[in-house]
C-alpha positions as a LaTeX table, in Angstrom:
\begin{tabular}{lrrr}
\hline
Residue & $x$ (\AA) & $y$ (\AA) & $z$ (\AA) \\
\hline
Met1 & 0.19 & 0.09 & $-0.11$ \\
Asp2 & 2.94 & 2.24 & 0.77 \\
Asp3 & 3.71 & 2.13 & $-3.16$ \\
Glu4 & $-0.13$ & 3.50 & $-3.80$ \\
Gln5 & 0.63 & 6.63 & $-1.18$ \\
Asp6 & 3.79 & 7.18 & $-3.17$ \\
Lys7 & 1.50 & 7.38 & $-6.42$ \\
Thr8 & $-1.05$ & 9.55 & $-5.05$ \\
Glu9 & 1.80 & 11.65 & $-3.64$ \\
Asp10 & 3.59 & 11.84 & $-6.87$ \\
Ser11 & 0.30 & 13.06 & $-9.22$ \\
Ser12 & $-0.73$ & 15.93 & $-6.33$ \\
Ala13 & 3.10 & 17.21 & $-7.22$ \\
Asp14 & 2.08 & 17.14 & $-10.48$ \\
Asp15 & $-1.32$ & 19.57 & $-9.94$ \\
Pro16 & $-0.22$ & 22.96 & $-9.34$ \\
Pro17 & $-1.35$ & 24.78 & $-5.80$ \\
Glu18 & $-4.25$ & 26.11 & $-4.91$ \\
Ser19 & $-4.22$ & 29.54 & $-4.05$ \\
Thr20 & $-5.78$ & 30.84 & $-1.03$ \\
Thr21 & $-6.08$ & 34.47 & $-2.28$ \\
Pro22 & $-9.69$ & 34.59 & $-4.00$ \\
Ser23 & $-9.33$ & 35.92 & $-7.75$ \\
Ala24 & $-10.09$ & 39.25 & $-8.81$ \\
Pro25 & $-13.44$ & 40.21 & $-10.21$ \\
Pro26 & $-13.97$ & 40.09 & $-13.86$ \\
Pro27 & $-13.48$ & 43.73 & $-15.62$ \\
Val28 & $-16.46$ & 46.02 & $-15.88$ \\
Pro29 & $-16.72$ & 46.79 & $-19.83$ \\
Thr30 & $-16.09$ & 50.32 & $-20.37$ \\
Pro31 & $-19.20$ & 52.37 & $-21.81$ \\
Pro32 & $-19.59$ & 53.22 & $-25.77$ \\
Pro33 & $-18.00$ & 56.99 & $-26.65$ \\
Met34 & $-20.56$ & 59.86 & $-26.18$ \\
Pro35 & $-21.66$ & 61.11 & $-29.73$ \\
Thr36 & $-20.49$ & 64.03 & $-30.77$ \\
Ala37 & $-21.98$ & 67.23 & $-32.23$ \\
Pro38 & $-22.37$ & 67.07 & $-35.90$ \\
Pro39 & $-19.90$ & 69.44 & $-37.93$ \\
Gln40 & $-21.41$ & 72.79 & $-38.71$ \\
Val41 & $-22.53$ & 73.78 & $-41.99$ \\
Val42 & $-22.48$ & 77.23 & $-42.71$ \\
Tyr43 & $-24.63$ & 77.77 & $-46.21$ \\
Gln44 & $-24.08$ & 80.65 & $-47.89$ \\
Tyr45 & $-26.45$ & 82.31 & $-50.81$ \\
Pro46 & $-25.44$ & 82.33 & $-54.21$ \\
Pro47 & $-24.75$ & 85.99 & $-55.17$ \\
Ala48 & $-27.72$ & 87.01 & $-56.86$ \\
Gln49 & $-27.95$ & 86.72 & $-60.78$ \\
Pro50 & $-28.63$ & 90.03 & $-63.21$ \\
Thr51 & $-31.87$ & 90.28 & $-64.05$ \\
Asn52 & $-33.94$ & 91.76 & $-67.24$ \\
Gly53 & $-37.59$ & 91.97 & $-66.05$ \\
Leu54 & $-38.07$ & 94.32 & $-68.93$ \\
Ala55 & $-37.06$ & 90.81 & $-71.27$ \\
Val56 & $-39.71$ & 89.10 & $-69.23$ \\
Ala57 & $-42.30$ & 91.73 & $-69.65$ \\
Ala58 & $-41.96$ & 91.83 & $-73.08$ \\
Leu59 & $-42.29$ & 88.35 & $-73.75$ \\
Val60 & $-45.52$ & 88.29 & $-71.84$ \\
Val61 & $-47.30$ & 91.07 & $-73.31$ \\
Gly62 & $-46.08$ & 90.25 & $-76.78$ \\
Ile63 & $-47.82$ & 86.78 & $-76.35$ \\
Val64 & $-51.28$ & 88.39 & $-74.60$ \\
Gly65 & $-51.28$ & 90.99 & $-77.59$ \\
Val66 & $-51.13$ & 88.20 & $-80.09$ \\
Val67 & $-53.61$ & 86.41 & $-78.47$ \\
Leu68 & $-55.59$ & 89.28 & $-78.31$ \\
Phe69 & $-55.13$ & 91.09 & $-81.92$ \\
Trp70 & $-58.63$ & 90.81 & $-82.80$ \\
Thr71 & $-59.70$ & 93.27 & $-79.99$ \\
Val72 & $-57.69$ & 95.88 & $-81.74$ \\
Trp73 & $-57.25$ & 98.01 & $-78.43$ \\
Gly74 & $-55.63$ & 95.13 & $-77.03$ \\
Gly75 & $-53.72$ & 94.32 & $-79.59$ \\
Val76 & $-52.24$ & 97.64 & $-80.68$ \\
Ile77 & $-51.80$ & 98.97 & $-76.88$ \\
Leu78 & $-50.16$ & 95.76 & $-75.63$ \\
Gly79 & $-48.46$ & 95.04 & $-79.06$ \\
Ile80 & $-46.90$ & 98.41 & $-78.69$ \\
Leu81 & $-46.16$ & 97.70 & $-74.87$ \\
Gly82 & $-44.16$ & 94.61 & $-75.92$ \\
Leu83 & $-42.54$ & 96.74 & $-78.74$ \\
Val84 & $-40.94$ & 99.07 & $-76.05$ \\
Phe85 & $-40.08$ & 96.67 & $-73.27$ \\
Gly86 & $-38.38$ & 94.32 & $-76.08$ \\
Ala87 & $-36.69$ & 97.16 & $-77.69$ \\
Val88 & $-35.24$ & 98.34 & $-73.67$ \\
Gly89 & $-34.68$ & 94.84 & $-72.85$ \\
Leu90 & $-32.91$ & 94.03 & $-75.52$ \\
Ser91 & $-30.55$ & 97.34 & $-75.20$ \\
Lys92 & $-30.22$ & 95.99 & $-71.43$ \\
Ala93 & $-28.87$ & 92.37 & $-72.91$ \\
Asn94 & $-26.45$ & 94.00 & $-74.93$ \\
His95 & $-24.80$ & 95.40 & $-71.91$ \\
Gly96 & $-24.66$ & 92.19 & $-70.35$ \\
Ala97 & $-28.11$ & 91.40 & $-68.86$ \\
Pro98 & $-29.57$ & 88.05 & $-69.71$ \\
Asn99 & $-32.56$ & 86.90 & $-71.08$ \\
Lys100 & $-31.74$ & 88.86 & $-74.86$ \\
Gly101 & $-33.36$ & 86.05 & $-76.35$ \\
Met102 & $-36.83$ & 86.83 & $-74.22$ \\
Ala103 & $-36.47$ & 90.71 & $-75.39$ \\
Val104 & $-36.36$ & 89.68 & $-78.84$ \\
Ala105 & $-39.39$ & 87.45 & $-78.89$ \\
Gly106 & $-40.99$ & 89.81 & $-77.01$ \\
Leu107 & $-40.30$ & 92.52 & $-79.57$ \\
Thr108 & $-41.29$ & 90.41 & $-82.56$ \\
Leu109 & $-44.35$ & 89.19 & $-81.16$ \\
Gly110 & $-45.05$ & 92.82 & $-79.84$ \\
Gly111 & $-44.81$ & 93.59 & $-83.93$ \\
Val112 & $-46.69$ & 90.75 & $-85.06$ \\
Ala113 & $-49.58$ & 92.11 & $-82.32$ \\
Val114 & $-49.74$ & 95.49 & $-83.83$ \\
Val115 & $-49.27$ & 94.86 & $-87.51$ \\
Gly116 & $-51.93$ & 91.81 & $-87.05$ \\
Ser117 & $-54.22$ & 94.45 & $-85.57$ \\
Ile118 & $-54.09$ & 96.81 & $-88.22$ \\
Leu119 & $-54.89$ & 93.80 & $-90.78$ \\
Phe120 & $-57.94$ & 92.86 & $-89.01$ \\
Val121 & $-58.64$ & 96.51 & $-88.73$ \\
Val122 & $-58.74$ & 96.76 & $-92.50$ \\
Ala123 & $-60.41$ & 93.42 & $-93.18$ \\
Leu124 & $-63.23$ & 94.37 & $-90.64$ \\
Val125 & $-63.77$ & 97.33 & $-92.60$ \\
Asn126 & $-63.76$ & 96.41 & $-95.87$ \\
Val127 & $-66.08$ & 93.61 & $-94.82$ \\
Val128 & $-68.29$ & 96.00 & $-93.47$ \\
Asp129 & $-68.10$ & 98.40 & $-96.66$ \\
Asn130 & $-69.07$ & 95.67 & $-98.74$ \\
Ser131 & $-71.72$ & 93.75 & $-96.70$ \\
Glu132 & $-73.44$ & 97.84 & $-96.82$ \\
Glu133 & $-74.01$ & 97.67 & $-100.36$ \\
Lys134 & $-75.00$ & 93.99 & $-99.92$ \\
Phe135 & $-77.64$ & 95.14 & $-97.41$ \\
Asp136 & $-78.98$ & 98.18 & $-99.51$ \\
Gln137 & $-79.48$ & 95.45 & $-102.39$ \\
Ile138 & $-81.49$ & 93.06 & $-100.17$ \\
Ala139 & $-83.11$ & 96.06 & $-98.81$ \\
Glu140 & $-83.83$ & 97.27 & $-102.25$ \\
Cys141 & $-85.38$ & 93.55 & $-103.28$ \\
Ile142 & $-87.14$ & 93.16 & $-100.57$ \\
Ala143 & $-88.95$ & 96.67 & $-101.05$ \\
Asn144 & $-89.60$ & 96.28 & $-104.65$ \\
Asp145 & $-90.61$ & 92.54 & $-104.90$ \\
Asn146 & $-88.50$ & 91.80 & $-107.55$ \\
Cys147 & $-85.92$ & 89.46 & $-105.71$ \\
\hline
\end{tabular}
């Protein structure tokens, strides 16, 4: 039996000795870092672009003048305004302002409105003048009973 005790003593010599001090507590996890404020973005408006309001006005007045050419006053007055606004807008555009195409279109449409109104008045007078003769012939025919 002594051999058996020697074996158990030998086997216990291979085991590490147990420590008598208690083990340290596990480490506490560190909290996540606090979020930082987003970077401040400074918005800057682009510099104001030069405008040519008379070119836009010429285009609008010219379009309305062409549409209303048959009202005579609308066509003539708006057409003349389109011509004036277009000429001034074109002058500004030649000195660096934008919308040169709108000024030219307004100028053109203003001219078309004036010419259209004048042609409409001439045609209307011609039709009314010829109508008066026809009405006289019809009235004479009815009055004499020889139609």
